[in-house]
C-alpha positions in Angstrom: -23.5 1.6 27.2 -24.5 -2.1 27.3 -21.7 -4.7 26.9 -23.2 -7.3 24.5 -20.0 -9.3 24.3 -19.3 -12.3 26.5 -16.2 -10.6 28.0 -15.6 -8.1 30.8 -12.6 -5.9 30.7 -12.1 -3.6 33.7 -12.7 0.1 33.0 -13.8 -0.5 29.4 -17.1 -0.9 27.7 -17.0 -3.3 24.7 -19.0 -1.9 21.8 -18.7 -4.3 18.9 -16.5 -7.0 17.5 -14.4 -5.6 14.6 -12.7 -8.8 13.4 -12.0 -12.4 14.3 -8.9 -14.5 13.3 -8.4 -18.0 14.6 -8.9 -17.9 18.4 -8.6 -14.2 18.9 -11.1 -11.4 18.4 -10.7 -7.6 18.2 -13.3 -5.4 19.7 -14.0 -1.7 19.5 -14.3 -0.4 23.1 -14.4 2.8 25.1 -12.5 3.6 28.2 -14.9 4.5 31.1 -12.1 6.7 32.6 -11.0 8.7 29.5 -13.9 8.1 27.1 -11.2 7.2 24.5 -12.0 4.6 21.8 -9.6 1.7 21.9 -9.2 -1.7 20.3 -9.1 -4.7 22.6 -7.6 -7.9 21.2 -9.0 -10.9 23.1 -7.7 -14.5 23.1 -9.9 -17.3 24.4 -8.0 -20.3 25.8 -8.3 -23.5 27.7 -5.6 -23.5 30.4 -5.6 -27.4 30.4 -4.8 -27.5 26.6 -1.0 -27.5 25.8 -1.7 -25.9 22.4 -3.6 -23.1 24.1 -0.8 -22.6 26.5 1.5 -22.0 23.6 -1.0 -19.4 22.2 -1.0 -17.7 25.6 2.8 -17.5 25.6 2.7 -15.8 22.2 0.0 -13.4 23.4 2.1 -12.5 26.4 5.1 -12.1 24.2 3.2 -9.7 21.9 2.3 -7.5 24.8 5.8 -7.4 26.2 7.3 -6.6 22.8 4.8 -3.9 21.9 4.6 -2.4 25.4 8.3 -1.4 25.1 8.3 -0.2 21.5 7.4 3.5 21.9 7.4 4.7 18.3 4.8 6.6 16.2 5.1 3.9 13.5 4.4 1.0 15.9 0.9 0.4 17.3 0.5 1.9 20.8 -0.2 -0.6 23.6 -2.3 0.8 26.5 -2.6 -2.2 28.8 -3.7 -5.8 29.3 -6.0 -7.9 31.3 -5.9 -11.7 32.2 -9.0 -13.7 33.1 -9.3 -17.4 33.8 -10.7 -18.1 30.3 -9.3 -15.3 28.2 -6.5 -12.7 27.9 -6.6 -9.3 26.3 -4.4 -6.5 25.0 -5.8 -3.0 25.1 -4.3 -1.0 22.2 -4.7 2.1 20.1 -7.8 2.0 17.8 -7.3 2.6 14.1 -10.7 3.6 12.6 -9.3 3.8 9.0 -8.4 0.1 9.0 -5.2 -1.4 7.6 -3.0 -0.9 4.5 -4.8 -3.6 2.5 -7.8 -1.2 2.3 -5.6 1.5 1.0 -4.1 -0.8 -1.6 -7.5 -2.0 -2.8 -8.5 1.6 -3.5 -5.2 2.2 -5.4 -2.1 3.8 -4.0 -0.1 6.4 -6.0 3.6 5.9 -6.4 4.3 8.9 -4.2 2.0 7.5 -1.5 3.7 4.1 -1.8 7.1 5.7 -1.1 5.6 7.7 1.7 4.1 4.5 3.3 7.3 2.6 2.6 9.3 5.2 4.6 6.9 5.1 7.5 7.0 1.3 7.7 10.8 1.4 7.5 11.0 3.9 10.4 8.8 1.5 12.5 11.0 -1.5 11.6 14.1 0.4 12.4 13.1 0.7 16.1 11.9 -2.9 16.0 15.2 -4.2 14.7 17.2 -1.9 17.0 15.8 -4.1 19.8 16.9 -7.2 18.0 13.3 -8.2 17.2 12.3 -9.8 13.9 8.6 -9.3 13.2 8.2 -12.2 10.8 4.8 -11.3 9.6 5.0 -7.9 7.8 2.0 -7.7 5.5 -0.7 -5.1 4.6 -3.1 -6.3 7.2 -0.5 -5.9 9.9 0.1 -2.3 8.9 -2.6 -0.1 10.5 -3.7 3.4 9.3 -4.6 6.4 11.4 -6.9 9.2 10.4 -4.0 11.5 9.6 -2.6 8.9 7.1 0.2 7.8 9.4 1.0 4.0 9.6 1.8 1.8 12.5 3.1 -1.8 12.5 1.0 -4.2 14.6 0.6 -7.9 15.5 3.9 -9.1 17.0 2.4 -12.5 17.9 5.0 -14.5 16.0 7.9 -12.0 16.4 11.2 -13.4 17.5 13.8 -11.8 19.7 17.3 -12.5 18.2 19.7 -14.2 20.6 16.9 -15.0 22.9 14.6 -18.0 22.8 11.0 -18.1 24.0 10.6 -21.7 23.0 7.7 -20.7 20.8 8.9 -22.0 17.4 8.1 -25.7 16.7 10.4 -27.7 14.6 9.1 -27.9 11.0 6.3 -25.4 11.6 6.3 -22.5 9.1 5.2 -19.2 10.6 4.1 -16.2 8.6 1.8 -15.2 5.7 2.6 -17.1 2.4 2.4 -14.2 0.0 4.9 -12.2 2.0 7.3 -14.8 3.4 11.0 -14.7 2.7 12.7 -17.8 1.2 14.5 -18.4 4.5 11.2 -18.4 6.3 9.9 -21.1 4.0 13.1 -23.1 4.4 13.2 -22.3 8.1 16.8 -21.4 7.6 18.7 -18.6 9.4 16.0 -16.0 9.8 17.2 -12.5 10.8 16.1 -8.9 10.3 16.6 -9.2 6.5 13.6 -11.5 6.4 11.4 -8.5 7.3 13.0 -6.5 4.5 12.0 -9.2 2.0 8.4 -9.0 3.3 8.5 -5.3 3.1 9.6 -5.6 -0.5 6.5 -7.7 -1.2 4.3 -5.1 0.4 6.0 -2.2 -1.6 5.6 -4.1 -4.9 1.9 -4.6 -4.0 1.5 -0.9 -3.2 3.0 0.1 -6.5 1.1 -2.4 -8.7 -1.9 -3.6 -6.8 -0.6 -7.2 -7.2 1.4 -9.5 -5.1 4.8 -10.2 -6.5 4.6 -14.0 -6.2 1.3 -15.8 -6.7 0.0 -19.3 -7.2 -3.2 -21.4 -6.9 -1.7 -23.5 -4.1 0.5 -22.9 -1.0 3.3 -25.0 -2.6 3.1 -23.0 -5.8 3.4 -19.7 -3.8 6.4 -21.1 -1.9 8.0 -22.4 -5.1 7.7 -18.9 -6.6 9.3 -17.2 -3.6 12.2 -19.7 -3.8 12.7 -19.9 -7.6 10.8 -17.4 -9.7 12.7 -14.3 -10.9 11.9 -11.0 -9.2 9.0 -9.5 -11.2 9.6 -6.4 -13.3 7.6 -3.2 -12.6 5.8 -1.5 -15.5 7.9 1.0 -17.4 6.4 4.1 -15.7 7.5 2.6 -12.3 11.0 1.5 -13.4 12.7 4.0 -11.1 11.6 1.8 -8.2 13.0 -1.4 -9.7 16.4 -1.2 -7.9 14.8 -1.0 -4.5 12.4 -3.9 -5.4 15.3 -6.0 -6.7 17.3 -5.5 -3.5 14.4 -6.0 -1.1 13.2 -9.2 -2.9 16.6 -10.8 -3.4 16.5 -14.5 -2.7 19.8 -14.4 -0.9 19.6 -12.3 2.3 23.2 -11.2 1.7 22.1 -9.4 -1.5 19.4 -7.4 0.3 19.8 -4.1 2.0 22.0 -4.9 5.1 19.7 -2.9 7.3 16.9 -0.4 7.5 19.3 2.6 7.4 20.5 1.5 4.0 16.9 1.2 2.8 16.1 4.7 4.0 19.1 6.1 2.2 17.8 4.5 -1.0 14.4 6.0 -0.4 16.0 9.4 0.1 17.7 9.0 -3.3 14.3 8.4 -4.8 13.1 11.7 -3.4 16.2 13.4 -5.0 15.4 11.8 -8.4 11.8 12.9 -8.1 12.8 16.5 -7.3 15.2 16.6 -10.2 12.5 15.3 -12.6 9.9 17.7 -11.3 12.4 20.7 -11.7 13.2 19.6 -15.2 9.5 19.2 -16.2 8.8 22.7 -14.7 11.6 24.2 -16.7 10.4 22.6 -19.9 6.8 23.6 -19.4 
């Protein structure tokens, strides 16, 4: 197999570039030892540039965090390689793509709950290690061929009670449509910020729309900070209490942790079972 990319990764043949974001590219590759298809995330850098040094630190942090998170709902990291001009992370390949593709093709309510539970399981192990992801969004939720999900992209994650010196004063990190109010205000971010972002993802899975929209960055930020939580259509009203608690402006009014969210999801299952039994009896 001919490597047509400008990079060389030991024991791997790079097949094609899958995507590019900023200064990093993701390639589909194959291990020459196992013949397994993998994804290789490559970051180009200039070691003399201070901004690039910061990017390298984030890249190294992402590897360290993911390498120790052994959970089926977190992307599996297989290794890394550092060259003089680039660094790469070798990870599990997800041929189906990410959750945004699922949403664009419509997700049923039952599928949305199933996906919500899987993301919550992944976040549970993340939060147990005092990590705040800070960028939960559909594109960072990858999908396997068996329809299981895995959280990825820990490049701007933060370890609570531990500073990596990676957050610059006044710099907002995250994706605007899914950012919590405290992320926007850069004020006291903890694990409940991920719950807010998850609420935005759940709303989008249910409706196909983002909960807070705008034609400018400032309008989106204003909506997160000030607009009321959007109401679901009547047919989806049973999910409104979870949406209300996930998207609460005040972190104190959200679920206190993932365990509480999972309990609420289990209650939804109970409601569905009762409604199904009732409909079966009336049929």
